[in-house]
C-alpha positions as CSV (number, residue, x, y, z in Angstrom):
1,M,0.0,0.0,0.0
2,E,2.9,2.4,0.4
3,K,3.4,2.5,-3.3
4,C,-0.2,3.5,-3.7
5,K,0.2,6.5,-1.4
6,Q,2.5,8.1,-3.9
7,H,-0.1,7.7,-6.6
8,W,-1.2,11.0,-8.2
9,M,-4.9,10.0,-7.6
10,L,-4.2,10.3,-3.9
11,N,-2.6,13.7,-4.0
12,T,-4.4,15.8,-6.7
13,G,-7.2,18.1,-5.6
14,V,-10.6,16.5,-5.7
15,K,-12.4,18.8,-8.1
16,Q,-9.4,18.9,-10.4
17,L,-9.1,15.1,-10.3
18,I,-12.8,14.6,-11.2
19,L,-12.6,17.0,-14.2
20,A,-9.3,15.6,-15.4
21,M,-10.6,12.1,-15.5
22,T,-14.1,12.9,-16.9
23,L,-13.7,15.6,-19.5
24,P,-11.5,13.5,-21.9
25,L,-14.2,10.8,-22.0
26,L,-17.1,13.1,-23.0
27,P,-16.5,13.1,-26.8
28,A,-16.5,9.3,-27.1
29,I,-19.5,8.9,-24.7
30,F,-21.4,11.7,-26.5
31,L,-21.1,9.8,-29.7
32,L,-22.1,6.6,-28.0
33,V,-25.3,8.0,-26.4
34,S,-26.3,10.3,-29.3
35,F,-26.4,7.7,-32.0
36,D,-29.7,6.3,-30.8
37,L,-31.3,9.7,-31.1
38,L,-29.9,10.0,-34.7
39,E,-31.3,6.5,-35.4
40,T,-34.7,7.6,-34.2
41,C,-34.6,10.6,-36.5
42,L,-33.8,8.3,-39.4
43,V,-36.7,6.0,-38.7
44,S,-39.1,8.9,-38.1
45,K,-38.9,9.7,-41.8
46,S,-41.0,6.6,-42.3
47,G,-43.8,7.6,-39.9
48,T,-45.3,6.8,-36.5
49,Q,-45.7,3.1,-37.3
50,A,-42.0,2.7,-37.9
51,L,-41.3,4.7,-34.7
52,A,-43.6,2.4,-32.7
53,A,-41.9,-0.7,-34.1
54,L,-38.5,0.8,-33.2
55,A,-39.7,1.5,-29.6
56,F,-41.0,-2.1,-29.2
57,S,-37.5,-3.3,-30.1
58,A,-35.8,-1.0,-27.5
59,P,-35.9,-3.5,-24.6
60,L,-34.2,-6.1,-26.7
61,T,-31.6,-3.8,-28.2
62,I,-30.8,-2.4,-24.8
63,T,-30.4,-6.0,-23.7
64,L,-27.8,-6.5,-26.4
65,A,-25.7,-3.7,-25.0
66,A,-26.3,-4.8,-21.4
67,V,-25.0,-8.3,-22.0
68,A,-22.0,-6.9,-24.0
69,I,-21.1,-4.5,-21.2
70,A,-21.5,-7.3,-18.6
71,A,-19.1,-9.5,-20.6
72,S,-16.7,-6.5,-20.8
73,I,-16.9,-5.9,-17.0
74,T,-16.3,-9.6,-16.4
75,T,-13.3,-9.7,-18.8
76,N,-11.9,-6.5,-17.3
77,N,-12.0,-7.9,-13.7
78,W,-10.4,-11.2,-14.7
79,I,-7.6,-9.5,-16.7
80,C,-6.9,-7.2,-13.7
81,K,-6.6,-10.3,-11.5
82,T,-4.3,-11.9,-14.0
83,V,-1.9,-9.0,-14.2
84,S,-1.7,-8.9,-10.4
85,S,-1.2,-12.6,-9.8
86,D,0.3,-14.2,-13.0
87,K,1.4,-11.8,-15.8
88,S,2.7,-14.8,-17.8
89,A,-0.8,-15.9,-18.4
90,L,-2.1,-12.5,-19.6
91,K,-2.1,-13.4,-23.3
92,H,-3.8,-16.7,-22.8
93,N,-6.4,-15.3,-20.5
94,I,-7.2,-12.4,-22.8
95,L,-7.8,-14.9,-25.6
96,A,-9.7,-17.3,-23.4
97,A,-12.0,-14.5,-22.1
98,L,-12.8,-13.3,-25.6
99,L,-13.5,-16.8,-26.9
100,V,-15.6,-18.0,-23.9
101,N,-17.7,-14.8,-23.6
102,S,-18.2,-14.7,-27.4
103,A,-19.3,-18.3,-27.4
104,L,-21.9,-17.5,-24.7
105,V,-23.2,-14.4,-26.5
106,L,-23.4,-16.4,-29.7
107,L,-25.5,-19.0,-27.9
108,L,-27.7,-16.3,-26.5
109,S,-28.1,-14.7,-29.9
110,A,-29.4,-18.1,-31.3
111,V,-31.9,-18.5,-28.5
112,F,-33.2,-14.9,-28.8
113,Y,-33.3,-15.2,-32.6
114,L,-35.7,-18.2,-32.3
115,L,-37.8,-16.7,-29.5
116,T,-38.1,-13.2,-31.1
117,P,-41.8,-13.4,-32.0
118,W,-42.8,-14.8,-28.6
119,I,-40.8,-12.1,-26.8
120,F,-42.5,-9.3,-28.7
121,Q,-45.9,-10.8,-28.0
122,L,-45.0,-10.6,-24.3
123,L,-44.1,-6.9,-24.8
124,G,-47.6,-6.3,-26.2
125,V,-46.8,-5.7,-29.9
126,D,-50.0,-7.6,-31.0
127,Y,-52.5,-5.5,-29.0
128,A,-51.1,-2.0,-29.3
129,A,-54.1,0.1,-30.1
130,I,-53.7,2.6,-32.9
131,P,-55.6,5.9,-32.1
132,A,-57.5,7.5,-34.9
133,S,-55.4,10.7,-34.5
134,F,-52.8,9.3,-36.8
135,H,-54.4,6.2,-38.4
136,Q,-57.6,5.3,-40.1
137,G,-58.7,1.8,-41.0
138,A,-57.3,-1.6,-39.9
139,K,-54.7,-1.8,-37.2
140,P,-51.3,-2.0,-38.8
141,D,-49.2,-5.1,-37.9
142,L,-46.0,-4.0,-36.2
143,A,-44.8,-7.5,-35.6
144,P,-43.1,-8.3,-39.0
145,W,-41.1,-5.1,-38.9
146,V,-39.9,-5.4,-35.4
147,N,-39.2,-9.1,-35.7
148,E,-37.0,-8.6,-38.8
149,Y,-35.2,-5.7,-37.2
150,A,-34.5,-7.5,-34.0
151,R,-33.3,-10.7,-35.6
152,L,-30.8,-8.9,-37.7
153,R,-29.5,-7.2,-34.6
154,F,-29.2,-10.6,-32.9
155,I,-27.0,-11.8,-35.7
156,G,-24.6,-9.0,-35.0
157,W,-24.7,-9.4,-31.2
158,V,-21.4,-11.3,-31.0
159,F,-19.6,-8.4,-32.8
160,L,-21.0,-5.9,-30.3
161,A,-19.8,-8.0,-27.4
162,V,-16.3,-8.3,-28.9
163,I,-16.0,-4.6,-29.3
164,W,-16.9,-3.9,-25.7
165,Q,-14.6,-6.7,-24.4
166,V,-11.6,-5.4,-26.3
167,N,-12.4,-1.9,-25.1
168,G,-12.6,-3.1,-21.6
169,I,-9.3,-4.9,-21.8
170,F,-7.4,-1.9,-23.1
171,R,-8.9,0.3,-20.3
172,S,-8.2,-2.2,-17.6
173,L,-4.5,-2.3,-18.6
174,G,-4.2,1.5,-18.8
175,Y,-4.3,2.0,-22.6
176,V,-7.1,4.5,-22.5
177,H,-6.3,6.4,-25.7
178,Q,-6.5,3.2,-27.8
179,A,-9.9,2.3,-26.1
180,S,-11.3,5.8,-26.6
181,G,-10.1,5.9,-30.2
182,L,-11.8,2.6,-31.1
183,L,-15.0,3.7,-29.4
184,S,-15.1,7.0,-31.1
185,G,-14.2,5.5,-34.5
186,W,-16.9,2.9,-34.1
187,M,-19.6,5.5,-33.3
188,L,-18.4,7.9,-36.0
189,S,-18.7,5.2,-38.6
190,K,-22.3,4.5,-37.6
191,M,-23.2,8.1,-37.6
192,L,-21.7,8.8,-41.0
193,M,-23.5,5.7,-42.5
194,A,-26.8,6.8,-40.8
195,A,-26.4,10.3,-42.2
196,A,-25.8,8.8,-45.6
197,V,-29.0,6.9,-45.4
198,F,-30.9,9.9,-43.9
199,Y,-29.8,12.2,-46.8
200,D,-30.5,9.5,-49.4
201,L,-26.9,9.1,-50.3
202,I,-27.5,5.4,-49.8
203,P,-30.7,4.1,-51.2
204,V,-33.2,3.0,-48.5
205,N,-34.5,0.3,-50.8
206,L,-31.4,-1.7,-49.7
207,A,-33.6,-2.5,-46.7
208,V,-36.2,-4.6,-48.6
209,S,-37.1,-8.0,-47.3
210,T,-39.4,-10.5,-49.0
211,G,-40.8,-7.8,-51.3
212,Q,-42.0,-5.6,-48.5
213,E,-40.1,-2.5,-47.5
214,N,-39.2,-2.3,-43.9
215,P,-37.6,1.0,-42.9
216,L,-36.0,-0.5,-39.8
217,L,-33.9,-2.9,-41.8
218,A,-31.7,-0.1,-43.3
219,V,-30.7,0.8,-39.7
220,A,-30.3,-2.8,-38.7
221,Q,-27.9,-3.4,-41.7
222,L,-26.0,-0.3,-40.7
223,H,-25.5,-1.7,-37.2
224,L,-24.4,-5.1,-38.5
225,L,-21.9,-3.7,-40.9
226,S,-20.3,-1.2,-38.5
227,D,-20.2,-3.7,-35.6
228,A,-18.6,-6.4,-37.7
229,L,-16.0,-4.1,-39.2
230,F,-14.9,-2.6,-35.8
231,A,-15.0,-6.0,-34.1
232,L,-12.4,-7.2,-36.6
233,I,-10.4,-4.0,-36.3
234,S,-10.5,-4.2,-32.5
235,V,-9.4,-7.8,-32.4
236,F,-6.6,-7.1,-34.9
237,I,-5.2,-4.2,-32.8
238,L,-5.5,-6.2,-29.6
239,M,-3.6,-9.2,-31.0
240,R,-0.9,-7.0,-32.4
241,R,-0.5,-5.0,-29.2
242,F,-0.1,-8.1,-27.0
243,S,1.4,-10.4,-29.6
244,I,-1.4,-12.9,-29.3
245,T,-1.5,-15.7,-31.9
246,C,-3.7,-18.6,-32.7
247,Y,-1.2,-20.9,-31.0
248,D,-2.1,-19.4,-27.6
249,V,-5.4,-21.3,-27.8
250,K,-3.5,-24.5,-26.8
251,A,-2.5,-23.0,-23.5
252,I,-6.0,-22.1,-22.4
253,A,-7.5,-23.9,-19.3
254,W,-11.1,-23.9,-20.5
255,L,-12.7,-25.2,-17.3
256,H,-10.8,-22.7,-15.1
257,T,-11.7,-19.9,-17.5
258,V,-15.4,-20.7,-17.3
259,K,-15.3,-20.9,-13.5
260,Q,-13.5,-17.6,-13.2
261,L,-15.7,-15.7,-15.6
262,G,-18.9,-17.2,-14.2
263,A,-18.0,-16.1,-10.7
264,I,-17.7,-12.5,-11.8
265,G,-20.2,-12.5,-14.6
266,F,-23.5,-13.3,-12.9
267,G,-23.4,-10.2,-10.7
268,A,-22.4,-7.9,-13.6
269,L,-25.2,-9.4,-15.8
270,F,-27.8,-8.9,-13.0
271,Q,-26.9,-5.2,-12.6
272,Q,-26.7,-4.5,-16.3
273,G,-30.0,-6.4,-16.9
274,L,-32.0,-4.1,-14.6
275,T,-32.3,-1.3,-17.2
276,P,-33.7,-3.4,-20.1
277,L,-36.0,-5.3,-17.7
278,S,-37.4,-2.0,-16.5
279,I,-37.8,-0.6,-20.0
280,G,-39.4,-3.8,-21.2
281,L,-42.0,-3.7,-18.4
282,L,-42.7,0.0,-19.0
283,T,-43.2,-0.8,-22.7
284,L,-45.7,-3.5,-21.8
285,I,-47.6,-1.0,-19.6
286,I,-47.6,1.6,-22.4
287,A,-48.6,-0.9,-25.2
288,G,-52.2,-0.9,-24.0
289,L,-52.4,2.9,-24.2
290,G,-51.7,3.1,-28.0
291,A,-48.9,2.7,-30.5
292,D,-48.5,6.5,-30.7
293,K,-47.7,6.3,-26.9
294,V,-45.2,3.6,-27.6
295,A,-43.6,5.7,-30.3
296,A,-43.3,8.7,-28.0
297,F,-41.8,6.5,-25.3
298,G,-39.3,5.1,-27.7
299,I,-38.2,8.6,-28.5
300,V,-38.0,10.0,-24.9
301,I,-35.9,7.1,-23.6
302,R,-33.3,8.1,-26.2
303,I,-33.6,11.8,-25.2
304,E,-33.0,10.6,-21.6
305,A,-29.9,8.7,-22.6
306,L,-28.4,11.8,-24.1
307,A,-29.5,14.0,-21.2
308,L,-27.6,11.7,-18.9
309,L,-24.3,12.2,-20.7
310,I,-22.5,13.6,-17.7
311,P,-23.6,10.8,-15.3
312,V,-22.6,8.2,-17.8
313,A,-19.2,9.8,-18.1
314,F,-18.9,9.8,-14.3
315,T,-19.7,6.1,-14.2
316,A,-16.6,5.7,-16.5
317,S,-14.3,8.0,-14.6
318,L,-15.2,7.8,-10.9
319,P,-14.8,4.1,-10.1
320,G,-11.1,4.2,-10.7
321,L,-10.7,7.3,-8.5
322,I,-13.0,5.9,-5.7
323,A,-11.3,2.5,-5.7
324,T,-7.8,4.0,-5.6
325,N,-8.6,6.2,-2.6
326,W,-10.9,3.6,-0.8
327,W,-8.4,0.8,-0.9
328,A,-5.6,3.2,0.2
329,G,-7.7,4.1,3.3
330,E,-8.3,7.7,2.2
331,I,-11.9,7.7,3.4
332,K,-12.1,11.5,3.7
333,R,-11.1,11.9,0.1
334,V,-13.7,9.3,-0.9
335,K,-16.4,11.3,0.8
336,A,-15.1,14.4,-0.9
337,L,-15.1,12.7,-4.3
338,I,-18.7,11.5,-3.8
339,S,-20.0,14.8,-2.4
340,N,-18.4,16.9,-5.2
341,S,-19.6,14.5,-7.8
342,F,-23.2,14.6,-6.6
343,I,-23.1,18.4,-6.5
344,M,-21.7,18.5,-10.1
345,L,-24.4,16.1,-11.2
346,I,-27.2,18.1,-9.6
347,L,-26.0,21.4,-11.2
348,T,-25.4,19.9,-14.7
349,Q,-28.8,18.1,-14.7
350,L,-30.5,21.3,-13.7
351,I,-29.0,23.0,-16.7
352,V,-30.0,20.1,-18.9
353,A,-33.6,20.1,-17.5
354,L,-34.0,23.8,-18.2
355,T,-32.7,23.4,-21.7
356,L,-35.1,20.6,-22.5
357,F,-38.0,22.4,-20.9
358,F,-37.6,25.6,-23.0
359,G,-36.7,23.7,-26.1
360,Q,-39.5,21.1,-25.9
361,D,-41.5,22.4,-28.9
362,N,-38.6,22.5,-31.2
363,I,-37.3,19.1,-30.0
364,S,-40.7,17.4,-30.4
365,G,-41.2,18.9,-33.9
366,W,-37.8,17.8,-35.0
367,L,-38.2,14.2,-33.8
368,S,-41.7,13.5,-35.1
369,Q,-44.3,14.9,-37.5
370,D,-47.2,13.2,-35.7
371,I,-49.2,15.5,-33.4
372,A,-50.0,12.8,-30.8
373,V,-46.4,11.8,-30.6
374,Q,-45.3,15.4,-30.3
375,E,-47.7,16.0,-27.5
376,G,-46.3,13.0,-25.6
377,I,-42.8,14.2,-26.1
378,S,-43.6,17.8,-24.9
379,F,-45.4,16.5,-21.8
380,Y,-42.4,14.3,-20.9
381,L,-40.0,17.2,-21.4
382,T,-42.2,19.3,-19.1
383,W,-42.3,16.9,-16.1
384,V,-39.5,14.4,-16.2
385,P,-36.1,16.0,-17.1
386,L,-35.7,17.7,-13.7
387,S,-36.0,14.2,-12.1
388,F,-33.1,13.0,-14.1
389,I,-31.1,14.1,-11.0
390,G,-32.3,10.9,-9.3
391,S,-31.4,8.6,-12.2
392,A,-28.0,10.2,-12.3
393,C,-27.3,9.8,-8.6
394,V,-28.3,6.1,-8.7
395,M,-26.1,5.4,-11.6
396,V,-23.1,7.0,-10.0
397,A,-23.8,5.5,-6.6
398,M,-23.9,2.0,-8.1
399,S,-20.6,2.6,-9.8
400,C,-19.1,3.8,-6.5
401,F,-20.4,0.8,-4.6
402,N,-18.8,-1.6,-7.1
403,A,-15.5,0.3,-6.9
404,M,-15.5,-0.1,-3.1
405,G,-16.0,-3.9,-3.4
406,C,-19.7,-4.1,-2.4
407,K,-21.4,-5.3,-5.5
408,S,-24.4,-6.6,-3.5
409,T,-25.2,-3.2,-2.3
410,A,-25.0,-1.8,-5.8
411,A,-27.3,-4.6,-7.0
412,I,-29.9,-3.9,-4.3
413,L,-29.8,-0.2,-4.9
414,G,-30.4,-0.7,-8.6
415,F,-33.2,-3.2,-8.1
416,N,-35.0,-1.0,-5.6
417,A,-34.7,2.1,-7.8
418,K,-35.5,0.6,-11.2
419,I,-37.9,-2.1,-10.3
420,L,-39.5,-1.8,-6.9
421,I,-40.0,2.0,-6.9
422,L,-40.1,3.1,-10.6
423,L,-42.5,0.4,-12.0
424,P,-45.3,0.6,-9.3
425,L,-45.4,4.4,-9.4
426,A,-45.4,4.4,-13.2
427,L,-48.2,1.8,-13.3
428,L,-50.2,3.7,-10.7
429,G,-49.8,6.9,-12.7
430,S,-51.0,5.3,-15.9
431,L,-54.0,3.8,-14.2
432,L,-55.0,7.1,-12.7
433,F,-54.1,9.6,-15.4
434,D,-53.3,7.6,-18.6
435,F,-50.1,8.3,-20.4
436,H,-49.5,11.6,-18.7
437,G,-49.8,9.9,-15.3
438,L,-47.2,7.4,-16.3
439,F,-44.7,10.2,-16.8
440,I,-45.6,11.8,-13.6
441,G,-45.1,8.5,-11.8
442,I,-41.7,8.2,-13.4
443,S,-40.8,11.7,-12.3
444,I,-41.8,11.0,-8.7
445,A,-39.9,7.8,-8.6
446,N,-36.7,9.5,-9.9
447,F,-37.0,12.2,-7.2
448,L,-37.2,9.6,-4.5
449,M,-34.0,8.0,-5.9
450,V,-32.0,11.1,-5.1
451,F,-32.5,10.6,-1.4
452,I,-32.2,6.8,-1.5
453,A,-28.9,7.0,-3.4
454,W,-27.4,9.7,-1.1
455,L,-28.5,8.0,2.1
456,A,-27.3,4.6,1.0
457,M,-23.9,6.0,0.0
458,I,-23.3,8.0,3.2
459,N,-24.6,5.2,5.4
460,F,-22.2,2.8,3.7
461,I,-19.1,4.9,4.1
462,D,-19.9,5.7,7.7
463,K,-20.3,2.1,8.7
464,H,-17.7,0.3,6.6
465,Q,-13.9,0.3,6.1
466,P,-11.8,-1.2,3.2
467,S,-10.7,-4.0,5.6
468,D,-14.3,-5.2,5.6
469,F,-13.9,-6.3,1.9
470,Y,-10.3,-7.4,1.6
471,G,-11.5,-11.0,1.4
472,D,-13.5,-10.2,-1.7
473,Q,-10.9,-7.9,-3.3
474,S,-8.7,-10.2,-5.4
475,T,-6.3,-7.4,-6.4
476,N,-5.2,-3.9,-5.5
477,N,-6.6,-1.6,-8.1
478,N,-3.4,0.5,-8.1
479,D,-1.0,-2.2,-9.1
480,I,-2.6,-3.4,-12.3
481,Y,-1.7,-0.5,-14.7
482,P,1.5,-0.6,-16.8
483,Q,3.6,2.2,-15.4
484,T,5.7,2.4,-18.6
485,N,2.6,3.4,-20.5
486,F,0.5,4.8,-17.8
487,N,-2.8,6.6,-18.5
488,P,-5.5,7.5,-16.0
489,P,-7.5,4.4,-15.4
490,T,-11.1,4.3,-16.5
491,I,-13.9,1.8,-16.2
492,K,-16.6,1.5,-18.8
493,P,-20.1,2.9,-18.3
494,E,-22.5,0.6,-16.5
495,S,-25.7,1.8,-18.2
């Protein structure tokens, strides 16, 4: 621990440290969270029916990212342990983690591919009513569009997982610039291709399946092409950087790999799965209110993702800072880091909320041409953005709990916030006041999360010390980064 006390993370001023670690991440994370909104704009050109189909697919596409990030977290932790205990096995374990996790994701993709129609039936795609405000005549069938889109996304699931795993490996070993460069390049490629489709530089009739045009397929093909390309680029760069060859497969202890990854992975998967589960259940509630309501919800969850840019960046930067100071026994600095971070979150989310409130008319008109959908977006931007403070605090608190070695507390906090509090209040609001009541329920739940996250964090720090978790901490966070190529350590976003 003496070596750690000389670490710059233990001596730099708290506010300066937070900004120095967070600001460099913002461009890459901005590209990451803004692409979904660009995708929504692209699909909105095809009307409300296409937007509703895209919204129904959101729980599954968010599940893709959640599983990929969980695999990345699992790989990250195991690689950190390897560097600390047996550096000679680093190459073998990197390759083993990639292969085992990719095989698992490939199996999941096959299962989800086969179960796609059944899953969307559970989400309510077959009984979404279509209000007369934007449709006359027979109810359009959303199932074919959303099934085709989701299945094509499932085919590319393994590529998505590989990209996140490679990114996590680079970050865990201190090669932050390589990781950020790959992430930025990946998102830029998607945005450029999306813009090309949006401005008709690439014919949309490329997305034609069985003689019937499906506007979602152009976007699905875009995802598949970009993910496959950058998965190959990421693996190539990784193998060159660490001199990994195909012959390293022979040295892999497969059973040991599965046991090690499984011990870490289930907890990470549980935490990452809370968000898609929550969104899926909300989609089920909204499906009975009308497809225009589903379309509006599909848009606002993408607005929310962009509005939570700073909290997402904090979940990438803070865990490394918290872990370094926590395991070094610098409890006062940990409290200062958390307090300053929460203050920054509250101030930035206030600015975001005001911006969305005063720009609601322009935003709703830009994202949809349908009057009913625009009204839903405007109401959401009136009532909900201020409550993003709660979502932000929960996200950051969960990251901090994980960094301090208490994953169970992080899981409990996330479950309480996203399932036990959010869903009942949203359901109650929808029963009392229809679609508007659902948004009010979400807003109340988010405000409650501010106090829950803050109290949980302060109570934890006051009652625990790093020594309480030494048995669970397999490695010291400060000894795993290559000093000859040191960059500030970062940990990938958890949502």
